[in-house]
N, CA, C and O atoms as a Tinker XYZ file with bonds, in Angstrom:
   384  protein
     1  N    -22.966000 -107.873000   45.679000    73     2
     2  CA   -23.392000 -107.326000   46.948000    64     1     3
     3  C    -24.516000 -106.322000   46.738000    63     2     4     5
     4  O    -24.519000 -105.561000   45.771000    81     3
     5  N    -25.460000 -106.336000   47.653000    73     3     6
     6  CA   -26.538000 -105.353000   47.576000    64     5     7
     7  C    -26.418000 -104.393000   48.734000    63     6     8     9
     8  O    -25.942000 -104.745000   49.813000    81     7
     9  N    -26.849000 -103.202000   48.496000    73     7    10
    10  CA   -26.767000 -102.173000   49.536000    64     9    11
    11  C    -27.964000 -102.280000   50.459000    63    10    12    13
    12  O    -29.090000 -102.503000   50.014000    81    11
    13  N    -27.715000 -102.122000   51.728000    73    11    14
    14  CA   -28.804000 -102.101000   52.710000    64    13    15
    15  C    -29.389000 -100.700000   52.749000    63    14    16    17
    16  O    -28.667000  -99.719000   52.570000    81    15
    17  N    -30.698000 -100.601000   52.983000    73    15    18
    18  CA   -31.273000  -99.273000   53.093000    64    17    19
    19  C    -30.660000  -98.543000   54.293000    63    18    20    21
    20  O    -30.474000  -99.130000   55.359000    81    19
    21  N    -30.359000  -97.291000   54.110000    73    19    22
    22  CA   -29.716000  -96.535000   55.187000    64    21    23
    23  C    -30.705000  -96.128000   56.265000    63    22    24    25
    24  O    -30.308000  -95.828000   57.391000    81    23
    25  N    -31.985000  -96.116000   55.932000    73    23    26
    26  CA   -32.985000  -95.657000   56.885000    64    25    27
    27  C    -34.236000  -96.529000   56.782000    63    26    28    29
    28  O    -34.915000  -96.529000   55.756000    81    27
    29  N    -34.533000  -97.265000   57.842000    73    27    30
    30  CA   -35.729000  -98.103000   57.836000    64    29    31
    31  C    -36.871000  -97.445000   58.594000    63    30    32    33
    32  O    -38.040000  -97.729000   58.336000    81    31
    33  N    -36.536000  -96.584000   59.511000    73    31    34
    34  CA   -37.545000  -95.928000   60.337000    64    33    35
    35  C    -37.124000  -94.488000   60.581000    63    34    36    37
    36  O    -35.952000  -94.209000   60.835000    81    35
    37  N    -38.088000  -93.574000   60.501000    73    35    38
    38  CA   -37.800000  -92.153000   60.737000    64    37    39
    39  C    -38.930000  -91.570000   61.574000    63    38    40    41
    40  O    -40.110000  -91.783000   61.296000    81    39
    41  N    -38.546000  -90.846000   62.585000    73    39    42
    42  CA   -39.498000  -90.183000   63.475000    64    41    43
    43  C    -39.063000  -88.718000   63.553000    63    42    44    45
    44  O    -38.064000  -88.395000   64.195000    81    43
    45  N    -39.812000  -87.845000   62.903000    73    43    46
    46  CA   -39.482000  -86.420000   62.852000    64    45    47
    47  C    -40.508000  -85.676000   63.701000    63    46    48    49
    48  O    -41.711000  -85.761000   63.455000    81    47
    49  N    -40.015000  -84.943000   64.707000    73    47    50
    50  CA   -40.926000  -84.296000   65.652000    64    49    51
    51  C    -40.592000  -82.816000   65.804000    63    50    52    53
    52  O    -39.428000  -82.424000   65.878000    81    51
    53  N    -41.650000  -82.005000   65.849000    73    51    54
    54  CA   -41.536000  -80.566000   66.078000    64    53    55
    55  C    -42.260000  -80.254000   67.383000    63    54    56    57
    56  O    -43.480000  -80.395000   67.469000    81    55
    57  N    -41.509000  -79.831000   68.394000    73    55    58
    58  CA   -42.094000  -79.463000   69.683000    64    57    59
    59  C    -42.274000  -77.957000   69.706000    63    58    60    61
    60  O    -41.302000  -77.203000   69.669000    81    59
    61  N    -43.535000  -77.523000   69.767000    73    59    62
    62  CA   -43.829000  -76.103000   69.667000    64    61    63
    63  C    -44.172000  -75.482000   71.025000    63    62    64    65
    64  O    -43.839000  -74.323000   71.276000    81    63
    65  N    -44.829000  -76.237000   71.893000    73    63    66
    66  CA   -45.201000  -75.747000   73.219000    64    65    67
    67  C    -45.733000  -74.319000   73.173000    63    66    68    69
    68  O    -45.310000  -73.452000   73.938000    81    67
    69  N    -46.657000  -74.101000   72.270000    73    67    70
    70  CA   -47.247000  -72.780000   72.087000    64    69    71
    71  C    -48.748000  -72.876000   72.303000    63    70    72    73
    72  O    -49.376000  -73.875000   71.953000    81    71
    73  N    -49.310000  -71.835000   72.878000    73    71    74
    74  CA   -50.760000  -71.792000   73.056000    64    73    75
    75  C    -51.492000  -71.482000   71.764000    63    74    76    77
    76  O    -52.701000  -71.694000   71.667000    81    75
    77  N    -50.767000  -70.978000   70.765000    73    75    78
    78  CA   -51.393000  -70.601000   69.496000    64    77    79
    79  C    -51.988000  -71.826000   68.824000    63    78    80    81
    80  O    -51.275000  -72.786000   68.533000    81    79
    81  N    -53.269000  -71.797000   68.579000    73    79    82
    82  CA   -54.005000  -72.861000   67.907000    64    81    83
    83  C    -53.970000  -74.181000   68.679000    63    82    84    85
    84  O    -54.399000  -75.207000   68.151000    81    83
    85  N    -53.477000  -74.178000   69.902000    73    83    86
    86  CA   -53.477000  -75.377000   70.733000    64    85    87
    87  C    -52.543000  -76.472000   70.259000    63    86    88    89
    88  O    -52.778000  -77.644000   70.555000    81    87
    89  N    -51.477000  -76.125000   69.523000    73    87    90
    90  CA   -50.546000  -77.125000   68.997000    64    89    91
    91  C    -49.339000  -77.234000   69.909000    63    90    92    93
    92  O    -48.643000  -76.251000   70.162000    81    91
    93  N    -49.100000  -78.439000   70.396000    73    91    94
    94  CA   -47.950000  -78.704000   71.252000    64    93    95
    95  C    -46.829000  -79.394000   70.469000    63    94    96    97
    96  O    -45.665000  -79.004000   70.559000    81    95
    97  N    -47.201000  -80.434000   69.693000    73    95    98
    98  CA   -46.218000  -81.188000   68.913000    64    97    99
    99  C    -46.812000  -81.605000   67.570000    63    98   100   101
   100  O    -48.022000  -81.785000   67.434000    81    99
   101  N    -45.934000  -81.752000   66.587000    73    99   102
   102  CA   -46.297000  -82.313000   65.285000    64   101   103
   103  C    -45.312000  -83.445000   65.016000    63   102   104   105
   104  O    -44.098000  -83.249000   65.074000    81   103
   105  N    -45.843000  -84.629000   64.722000    73   103   106
   106  CA   -44.995000  -85.804000   64.544000    64   105   107
   107  C    -45.236000  -86.426000   63.174000    63   106   108   109
   108  O    -46.377000  -86.623000   62.755000    81   107
   109  N    -44.130000  -86.732000   62.480000    73   107   110
   110  CA   -44.170000  -87.422000   61.194000    64   109   111
   111  C    -43.385000  -88.718000   61.318000    63   110   112   113
   112  O    -42.227000  -88.707000   61.734000    81   111
   113  N    -44.006000  -89.827000   60.963000    73   111   114
   114  CA   -43.269000  -91.086000   60.834000    64   113   115
   115  C    -42.979000  -91.362000   59.369000    63   114   116   117
   116  O    -41.973000  -91.990000   59.037000    81   115
   117  N    -43.851000  -90.899000   58.499000    73   115   118
   118  CA   -43.654000  -90.950000   57.050000    64   117   119
   119  C    -43.958000  -89.561000   56.527000    63   118   120   121
   120  O    -44.880000  -88.907000   57.014000    81   119
   121  N    -43.203000  -89.098000   55.545000    73   119   122
   122  CA   -43.354000  -87.718000   55.085000    64   121   123
   123  C    -43.762000  -87.614000   53.622000    63   122   124   125
   124  O    -43.540000  -86.582000   52.990000    81   123
   125  N    -44.347000  -88.658000   53.084000    73   123   126
   126  CA   -44.805000  -88.619000   51.700000    64   125   127
   127  C    -46.190000  -88.004000   51.586000    63   126   128   129
   128  O    -46.947000  -87.969000   52.556000    81   127
   129  N    -46.515000  -87.518000   50.393000    73   127   130
   130  CA   -47.854000  -86.975000   50.143000    64   129   131
   131  C    -48.876000  -88.081000   50.379000    63   130   132   133
   132  O    -48.727000  -89.195000   49.877000    81   131
   133  N    -49.909000  -87.766000   51.142000    73   131   134
   134  CA   -50.935000  -88.737000   51.477000    64   133   135
   135  C    -50.716000  -89.432000   52.806000    63   134   136   137
   136  O    -51.648000  -90.012000   53.361000    81   135
   137  N    -49.490000  -89.381000   53.330000    73   135   138
   138  CA   -49.230000  -89.939000   54.654000    64   137   139
   139  C    -49.859000  -89.034000   55.704000    63   138   140   141
   140  O    -50.287000  -87.919000   55.403000    81   139
   141  N    -49.910000  -89.524000   56.936000    73   139   142
   142  CA   -50.560000  -88.771000   58.000000    64   141   143
   143  C    -49.542000  -88.211000   58.988000    63   142   144   145
   144  O    -48.555000  -88.863000   59.327000    81   143
   145  N    -49.807000  -86.992000   59.438000    73   143   146
   146  CA   -49.038000  -86.365000   60.510000    64   145   147
   147  C    -49.892000  -86.429000   61.765000    63   146   148   149
   148  O    -51.119000  -86.368000   61.689000    81   147
   149  N    -49.252000  -86.550000   62.907000    73   147   150
   150  CA   -49.971000  -86.558000   64.175000    64   149   151
   151  C    -49.796000  -85.183000   64.814000    63   150   152   153
   152  O    -48.674000  -84.750000   65.078000    81   151
   153  N    -50.914000  -84.502000   65.059000    73   151   154
   154  CA   -50.908000  -83.184000   65.685000    64   153   155
   155  C    -51.358000  -83.369000   67.124000    63   154   156   157
   156  O    -52.493000  -83.773000   67.381000    81   155
   157  N    -50.471000  -83.074000   68.056000    73   155   158
   158  CA   -50.788000  -83.235000   69.467000    64   157   159
   159  C    -50.982000  -81.866000   70.082000    63   158   160   161
   160  O    -50.120000  -80.991000   69.993000    81   159
   161  N    -52.131000  -81.702000   70.706000    73   159   162
   162  CA   -52.443000  -80.460000   71.392000    64   161   163
   163  C    -52.491000  -80.703000   72.879000    63   162   164   165
   164  O    -52.010000  -81.726000   73.366000    81   163
   165  N    -53.054000  -79.790000   73.583000    73   163   166
   166  CA   -53.167000  -79.900000   75.025000    64   165   167
   167  C    -54.453000  -80.660000   75.330000    63   166   168   169
   168  O    -55.536000  -80.078000   75.388000    81   167
   169  N    -54.314000  -81.983000   75.526000    73   167   170
   170  CA   -55.463000  -82.826000   75.786000    64   169   171
   171  C    -56.111000  -83.388000   74.534000    63   170   172   173
   172  O    -57.134000  -84.065000   74.629000    81   171
   173  N    -55.544000  -83.125000   73.359000    73   171   174
   174  CA   -56.106000  -83.642000   72.107000    64   173   175
   175  C    -55.003000  -84.264000   71.255000    63   174   176   177
   176  O    -53.821000  -83.958000   71.414000    81   175
   177  N    -55.418000  -85.137000   70.353000    73   175   178
   178  CA   -54.504000  -85.735000   69.384000    64   177   179
   179  C    -55.294000  -85.973000   68.107000    63   178   180   181
   180  O    -56.313000  -86.664000   68.120000    81   179
   181  N    -54.821000  -85.394000   66.996000    73   179   182
   182  CA   -55.527000  -85.526000   65.723000    64   181   183
   183  C    -54.544000  -85.894000   64.630000    63   182   184   185
   184  O    -53.338000  -85.680000   64.755000    81   183
   185  N    -55.086000  -86.456000   63.548000    73   183   186
   186  CA   -54.276000  -86.772000   62.378000    64   185   187
   187  C    -54.580000  -85.772000   61.279000    63   186   188   189
   188  O    -55.706000  -85.292000   61.146000    81   187
   189  N    -53.551000  -85.463000   60.488000    73   187   190
   190  CA   -53.704000  -84.551000   59.364000    64   189   191
   191  C    -52.965000  -85.134000   58.162000    63   190   192   193
   192  O    -51.843000  -85.623000   58.292000    81   191
   193  N    -53.595000  -85.079000   57.006000    73   191   194
   194  CA   -52.980000  -85.612000   55.789000    64   193   195
   195  C    -51.935000  -84.659000   55.242000    63   194   196   197
   196  O    -52.147000  -83.447000   55.205000    81   195
   197  N    -50.800000  -85.210000   54.817000    73   195   198
   198  CA   -49.740000  -84.414000   54.199000    64   197   199
   199  C    -50.160000  -84.108000   52.768000    63   198   200   201
   200  O    -50.433000  -85.014000   51.980000    81   199
   201  N    -50.209000  -82.805000   52.441000    73   199   202
   202  CA   -50.637000  -82.380000   51.107000    64   201   203
   203  C    -49.470000  -82.222000   50.147000    63   202   204   205
   204  O    -49.561000  -82.607000   48.981000    81   203
   205  N    -48.362000  -81.650000   50.640000    73   203   206
   206  CA   -47.143000  -81.528000   49.842000    64   205   207
   207  C    -45.959000  -81.848000   50.744000    63   206   208   209
   208  O    -46.012000  -81.643000   51.957000    81   207
   209  N    -44.893000  -82.352000   50.136000    73   207   210
   210  CA   -43.718000  -82.712000   50.921000    64   209   211
   211  C    -42.465000  -82.609000   50.066000    63   210   212   213
   212  O    -42.407000  -83.128000   48.951000    81   211
   213  N    -41.460000  -81.924000   50.616000    73   211   214
   214  CA   -40.141000  -81.859000   49.979000    64   213   215
   215  C    -39.100000  -81.939000   51.099000    63   214   216   217
   216  O    -39.453000  -82.065000   52.272000    81   215
   217  N    -37.845000  -81.868000   50.740000    73   215   218
   218  CA   -36.797000  -81.915000   51.766000    64   217   219
   219  C    -36.838000  -80.697000   52.671000    63   218   220   221
   220  O    -36.352000  -80.751000   53.801000    81   219
   221  N    -37.414000  -79.591000   52.188000    73   219   222
   222  CA   -37.390000  -78.357000   52.973000    64   221   223
   223  C    -38.743000  -77.928000   53.545000    63   222   224   225
   224  O    -38.777000  -77.184000   54.525000    81   223
   225  N    -39.867000  -78.379000   52.957000    73   223   226
   226  CA   -41.192000  -77.911000   53.402000    64   225   227
   227  C    -42.207000  -79.051000   53.369000    63   226   228   229
   228  O    -42.219000  -79.863000   52.445000    81   227
   229  N    -43.057000  -79.095000   54.396000    73   227   230
   230  CA   -44.203000  -79.999000   54.417000    64   229   231
   231  C    -45.440000  -79.147000   54.675000    63   230   232   233
   232  O    -45.434000  -78.300000   55.568000    81   231
   233  N    -46.502000  -79.365000   53.900000    73   231   234
   234  CA   -47.768000  -78.698000   54.176000    64   233   235
   235  C    -48.823000  -79.756000   54.476000    63   234   236   237
   236  O    -48.846000  -80.835000   53.884000    81   235
   237  N    -49.685000  -79.407000   55.411000    73   235   238
   238  CA   -50.747000  -80.304000   55.817000    64   237   239
   239  C    -51.960000  -79.497000   56.222000    63   238   240   241
   240  O    -51.874000  -78.286000   56.423000    81   239
   241  N    -53.087000  -80.168000   56.341000    73   239   242
   242  CA   -54.312000  -79.474000   56.729000    64   241   243
   243  C    -55.084000  -80.354000   57.690000    63   242   244   245
   244  O    -55.237000  -81.557000   57.477000    81   243
   245  N    -55.568000  -79.726000   58.753000    73   243   246
   246  CA   -56.355000  -80.417000   59.760000    64   245   247
   247  C    -57.618000  -79.604000   59.978000    63   246   248   249
   248  O    -57.569000  -78.482000   60.483000    81   247
   249  N    -58.755000  -80.181000   59.592000    73   247   250
   250  CA   -60.033000  -79.473000   59.677000    64   249   251
   251  C    -59.905000  -78.128000   58.971000    63   250   252   253
   252  O    -59.680000  -78.098000   57.761000    81   251
   253  N    -60.042000  -77.011000   59.691000    73   251   254
   254  CA   -59.952000  -75.692000   59.056000    64   253   255
   255  C    -58.608000  -75.013000   59.296000    63   254   256   257
   256  O    -58.479000  -73.804000   59.102000    81   255
   257  N    -57.605000  -75.787000   59.717000    73   255   258
   258  CA   -56.282000  -75.232000   60.007000    64   257   259
   259  C    -55.282000  -75.697000   58.955000    63   258   260   261
   260  O    -55.121000  -76.898000   58.739000    81   259
   261  N    -54.606000  -74.745000   58.297000    73   259   262
   262  CA   -53.535000  -75.062000   57.351000    64   261   263
   263  C    -52.200000  -74.924000   58.072000    63   262   264   265
   264  O    -51.984000  -73.962000   58.809000    81   263
   265  N    -51.305000  -75.883000   57.858000    73   263   266
   266  CA   -50.018000  -75.893000   58.542000    64   265   267
   267  C    -48.911000  -76.049000   57.508000    63   266   268   269
   268  O    -48.960000  -76.946000   56.666000    81   267
   269  N    -47.911000  -75.169000   57.577000    73   267   270
   270  CA   -46.749000  -75.230000   56.691000    64   269   271
   271  C    -45.503000  -75.293000   57.571000    63   270   272   273
   272  O    -45.268000  -74.408000   58.394000    81   271
   273  N    -44.713000  -76.337000   57.392000    73   271   274
   274  CA   -43.547000  -76.567000   58.233000    64   273   275
   275  C    -42.281000  -76.381000   57.417000    63   274   276   277
   276  O    -42.088000  -77.032000   56.390000    81   275
   277  N    -41.413000  -75.479000   57.888000    73   275   278
   278  CA   -40.098000  -75.286000   57.291000    64   277   279
   279  C    -39.169000  -76.282000   57.976000    63   278   280   281
   280  O    -38.783000  -76.078000   59.126000    81   279
   281  N    -38.815000  -77.336000   57.292000    73   279   282
   282  CA   -38.032000  -78.421000   57.885000    64   281   283
   283  C    -36.605000  -78.009000   58.199000    63   282   284   285
   284  O    -35.969000  -78.620000   59.058000    81   283
   285  N    -36.085000  -76.991000   57.526000    73   283   286
   286  CA   -34.722000  -76.534000   57.788000    64   285   287
   287  C    -34.660000  -75.640000   59.029000    63   286   288   289
   288  O    -33.798000  -75.820000   59.889000    81   287
   289  N    -35.575000  -74.682000   59.112000    73   287   290
   290  CA   -35.558000  -73.711000   60.218000    64   289   291
   291  C    -36.345000  -74.182000   61.437000    63   290   292   293
   292  O    -36.128000  -73.691000   62.545000    81   291
   293  N    -37.256000  -75.131000   61.238000    73   291   294
   294  CA   -38.080000  -75.602000   62.345000    64   293   295
   295  C    -39.268000  -74.712000   62.648000    63   294   296   297
   296  O    -39.930000  -74.889000   63.671000    81   295
   297  N    -39.550000  -73.751000   61.767000    73   295   298
   298  CA   -40.702000  -72.877000   61.995000    64   297   299
   299  C    -41.967000  -73.523000   61.439000    63   298   300   301
   300  O    -41.944000  -74.206000   60.416000    81   299
   301  N    -43.057000  -73.287000   62.139000    73   299   302
   302  CA   -44.354000  -73.822000   61.750000    64   301   303
   303  C    -45.297000  -72.652000   61.558000    63   302   304   305
   304  O    -45.533000  -71.883000   62.490000    81   303
   305  N    -45.843000  -72.509000   60.348000    73   303   306
   306  CA   -46.801000  -71.446000   60.050000    64   305   307
   307  C    -48.201000  -72.048000   60.086000    63   306   308   309
   308  O    -48.490000  -73.023000   59.391000    81   307
   309  N    -49.055000  -71.458000   60.897000    73   307   310
   310  CA   -50.394000  -71.990000   61.101000    64   309   311
   311  C    -51.404000  -70.921000   60.712000    63   310   312   313
   312  O    -51.269000  -69.758000   61.091000    81   311
   313  N    -52.432000  -71.329000   59.942000    73   311   314
   314  CA   -53.457000  -70.381000   59.495000    64   313   315
   315  C    -54.838000  -70.996000   59.664000    63   314   316   317
   316  O    -55.100000  -72.114000   59.219000    81   315
   317  N    -55.710000  -70.246000   60.314000    73   315   318
   318  CA   -57.124000  -70.629000   60.427000    64   317   319
   319  C    -57.936000  -69.387000   60.076000    63   318   320   321
   320  O    -57.972000  -68.421000   60.838000    81   319
   321  N    -58.589000  -69.423000   58.914000    73   319   322
   322  CA   -59.340000  -68.255000   58.467000    64   321   323
   323  C    -58.420000  -67.059000   58.316000    63   322   324   325
   324  O    -57.460000  -67.108000   57.546000    81   323
   325  N    -58.702000  -65.977000   59.045000    73   323   326
   326  CA   -57.872000  -64.770000   58.984000    64   325   327
   327  C    -56.803000  -64.749000   60.072000    63   326   328   329
   328  O    -55.983000  -63.832000   60.112000    81   327
   329  N    -56.800000  -65.745000   60.953000    73   327   330
   330  CA   -55.799000  -65.822000   62.029000    64   329   331
   331  C    -54.565000  -66.553000   61.530000    63   330   332   333
   332  O    -54.663000  -67.580000   60.859000    81   331
   333  N    -53.396000  -66.008000   61.869000    73   331   334
   334  CA   -52.131000  -66.523000   61.369000    64   333   335
   335  C    -51.103000  -66.447000   62.490000    63   334   336   337
   336  O    -51.047000  -65.451000   63.212000    81   335
   337  N    -50.296000  -67.480000   62.643000    73   335   338
   338  CA   -49.230000  -67.473000   63.650000    64   337   339
   339  C    -48.018000  -68.207000   63.106000    63   338   340   341
   340  O    -48.144000  -69.150000   62.325000    81   339
   341  N    -46.843000  -67.765000   63.529000    73   339   342
   342  CA   -45.594000  -68.459000   63.222000    64   341   343
   343  C    -45.050000  -68.970000   64.545000    63   342   344   345
   344  O    -44.768000  -68.194000   65.458000    81   343
   345  N    -44.905000  -70.297000   64.635000    73   343   346
   346  CA   -44.430000  -70.916000   65.863000    64   345   347
   347  C    -42.963000  -71.278000   65.722000    63   346   348   349
   348  O    -42.556000  -71.849000   64.710000    81   347
   349  N    -42.171000  -70.951000   66.726000    73   347   350
   350  CA   -40.768000  -71.358000   66.760000    64   349   351
   351  C    -40.714000  -72.701000   67.473000    63   350   352   353
   352  O    -40.930000  -72.779000   68.682000    81   351
   353  N    -40.431000  -73.744000   66.729000    73   351   354
   354  CA   -40.464000  -75.092000   67.275000    64   353   355
   355  C    -39.068000  -75.702000   67.262000    63   354   356   357
   356  O    -38.226000  -75.332000   66.443000    81   355
   357  N    -38.833000  -76.627000   68.165000    73   355   358
   358  CA   -37.564000  -77.354000   68.134000    64   357   359
   359  C    -37.798000  -78.668000   67.409000    63   358   360   361
   360  O    -38.773000  -79.374000   67.667000    81   359
   361  N    -36.885000  -78.985000   66.495000    73   359   362
   362  CA   -37.006000  -80.169000   65.656000    64   361   363
   363  C    -36.075000  -81.253000   66.175000    63   362   364   365
   364  O    -34.921000  -80.995000   66.517000    81   363
   365  N    -36.605000  -82.477000   66.227000    73   363   366
   366  CA   -35.751000  -83.626000   66.547000    64   365   367
   367  C    -36.059000  -84.742000   65.546000    63   366   368   369
   368  O    -37.209000  -84.929000   65.147000    81   367
   369  N    -35.036000  -85.468000   65.154000    73   367   370
   370  CA   -35.199000  -86.552000   64.195000    64   369   371
   371  C    -34.523000  -87.798000   64.766000    63   370   372   373
   372  O    -33.367000  -87.764000   65.187000    81   371
   373  N    -35.268000  -88.882000   64.768000    73   371   374
   374  CA   -34.725000  -90.175000   65.197000    64   373   375
   375  C    -34.838000  -91.111000   64.009000    63   374   376   377
   376  O    -35.921000  -91.276000   63.448000    81   375
   377  N    -33.720000  -91.729000   63.618000    73   375   378
   378  CA   -33.730000  -92.684000   62.501000    64   377   379
   379  C    -33.102000  -93.988000   62.960000    63   378   380   381
   380  O    -32.293000  -94.033000   63.887000    81   379
   381  N    -33.508000  -95.043000   62.273000    73   379   382
   382  CA   -32.970000  -96.357000   62.601000    64   381   383
   383  C    -32.811000  -97.159000   61.332000    63   382   384
   384  O    -32.369000  -98.306000   61.378000    81   383
């Protein structure tokens, strides 16, 4: 007998609804290094490459914005130049 994969699809979403840096949601369908995250703002949608990924932290960069996501706490740290913000986001995960 062979084991079936326990997870074929994963959709990990962080809803921030914050005006800081114009980030509304961050969505991951794949969380490996080199995969893309979808950054949804108010009227915009951009992709950002995942630079590092572990079970607890994902870092990514979009243009001049660095983003560090604490996957356990759901906090998103955003940095652009000297501007820095910590967003309290709600995390949801859908797997199939």
